[in-house]
N, C-alpha and C positions, 0 to 999 in steps of 0.2 A: 680144826680151824687154826691157822697160824697167822697171828698179827705181827707185822714187822714195822718198827718205827724207832727213830732215835729217841734217846731218853728225854722225856718231857713232851713227847708228841701226843700222848694220851692213850697208848695201847692198854694200859691197866684200867683206865676209866671205861674204855669201850668194851673191854673184856667183861668187866663187872656189869655193864649195861646188858650185854647179850645174856650172860648167865642169870641175871635177875629177871629178864623179860621173857625169856624163851626156855621152856622146860627141857628141850633136847640138848642143852649145852651146859658143861660144867668146867670151871677153870681148873686146869691141871697144875697144882702147886709144885714148885720146884723146891728142893732143899738147897740152901746156900750157906757159905761161911761168912758172907759179908755182914756188916752191922746193919741193924734196922735204922732207917733214916728218921730224922726228928719228927716229921709229919706223917710217917708211914703208919697206917692203921694196923692193928693186931691181926686183922683178917686179910692182910695183903697176900699177894699171890706167891708167897714164899714161906717155907718153914725154916727158921733161922737155927743153925746148929753150929757147934764148935768144930775145930779141925779134927779132933779125935773121933767124934761121932761120924763126920763125913767120911773119914778114912775107913771106919768100920763098915759103913754102908757100901763103900766102893769095893773093898777087899772081899766082902762077903757076897758080892754079886747081886746086891739088891737094887743097884742103880741101872736103869735101862738106857739112860742117856747122860753124858757127862760133858761139861764145858768148863774150861779154865780161862779166867779173864787175864789178859796180859796187861791190864791197866792197873789194877790194885791187888793182884795176886789172890783174888777170891775164886771160889769154886761153886759150880752149880750142877745139879743133877735132878733127874726125874726117877722116882721110885716105881718099880714094877707094880707094887701093891696099889699105888695111887692110880695108875692107869687102869689096872684090873677092876678097881672099885667103880670107876666111872663107867666102864663098859658094862659091868654087871648090872648097873642101874639103868641101862639102855640109853645112855647119854654119849655125846661126842665131846672129846676134850678140847679145851681152848688153850693154846700155847702162845707165848709172846717171845720176841727176840729183837735184836738190834741190827742184824746184818743180813744181806741177801744170801750169803753163804750159809749162815746158820738156818735161815728159813728153808733153803733147799734141803739141808740135812734133816730138818724136822719133818718136812714133807715126805721124804723117803722113809723116815722113821715111822711115821703114821701109816704110810702105804704098806710097809712090811708087816704091819699088824692089822691089815685089812680095815683101816679106818679112813674115812673121807679126809682128803687133805686140800683144803681151800686156803690159798694164801692171799691175805689182805694187807696192803701197804698203807700205813697211816702217815699222812704228811701234815705237819704244822709249821707255820712260819717261824723264823728265828726269834722274832719278838715274842710270840706266844710261847715258844719253847723255853726261852730264858725266864719268862715270868713264871711258868710252871715249875721250872727247876728251883727257882728261888723259894717258891711256896713249899716245895717238897723238902727243904732243908739241906740242899746240896752245899758242900763247902766250896770256897773260892777255887781251890785246886780242881775240883770236878767241873765247875762252871767254865774255867779257862780251857780245860781239856776238851770239853764238848764243843765249845765255841770254835776252837781251832780245827777240830776233826770233822765238823759237819760239812764243810765245803767238799771234802773228799767223798763223804758218804753221799751227798747229793749228786755229785758227778757220776759216781758208781751207779746210783739208782737210775739216772737218766738212761744209762746203757742197758740196764737189766730189768726194767719194769715189766718186760714181757714175761718174766717168770712168775709174776703175780696175776691173780684173777681179777682183783679189784683194787682201786685206790680210794681211800676215804680222806677227804680234806677236812682236817679238824681245826676249826676256828674257835673252839671252846664255846660253841653255841649249840642250839638244838639241831642244826643241819647235820652234824656228824652222827648223832644218834638216829636221825631219819635215814641217812645213808646206810647205816648198819642194819636197820630194820629191813630195808629193801633187799640188802644182800642176804640176810638170813632167810627171808621169804623165798628168794631165788634158790638158795641152797636146799630148803625144805621141799621145794617144788621140783628139785633135781634139774634146775635150769641154770647151771653154773656157767659163767662166762669163761671163754677160752683164754682171754687176755684182757688187759685194761687199757684205757685210753690215756696216754701220758700227757696229751695236750691239755687236759683239764687243770694241770698244775704247773706246766712248764714255765709259764710267765712268772708265777710266784717264786719258783725255784731259782730262776735266773736272777731275780731281784735279790733274793737271799744271798746268792753267791757273791754278788757285787758288794753287798753290805759287809759280808764277812771279809772279803779281800781288803776293804778299806780299814778294817779293824785288826788286821794281822800285823800290827807294828809292835807286838808284845816282845819284851826282851826275855832272854833266857832266865833271868832272875825272877820273872813274874810267873813262870810255869810251876 
């Protein structure tokens, strides 16, 4: 299972929900060189390591998947042993990402290992996302970057949602978890949707884009 969503959309929360409510799924933790955020729990979906440890994992061939962030020069990877442990326990891995391109890569990554690859896009409004980012302890630098970048992400999503099987609209209420429960039930019944209905969120997305465009008057010194 691959969950895709912009930072603050709730992919981590929904991943934890699925892993906690359904025996067949386990979060596949990534190793990363980024710093733990202020409000990030110790049981977050990451194993935090330093540059030396990450380089050792990479050069020794123990990482099955590697991603380099062009935003803050941090690195992410998935250890072969992490995946193997999940499979040995008869479970399916849950992976999260921020872009359509990465989701496609992760789907191929899972398919190559004979694992089911269902892609779920998680959408949250800009207002809800900003509130979530503030609660998570993001710095102003990060908040500005995500605010400016989201318009392009939304426009890209509108063109490429067909690559996803489902869309979950996360308003930070019980509806999102109810949607996830229905999706997992469909997966476990082997009744996976071929594609998702973009119209369920198009109106909200268009409103978000207009809000962002009105706020794009930031000067270079504010970035």
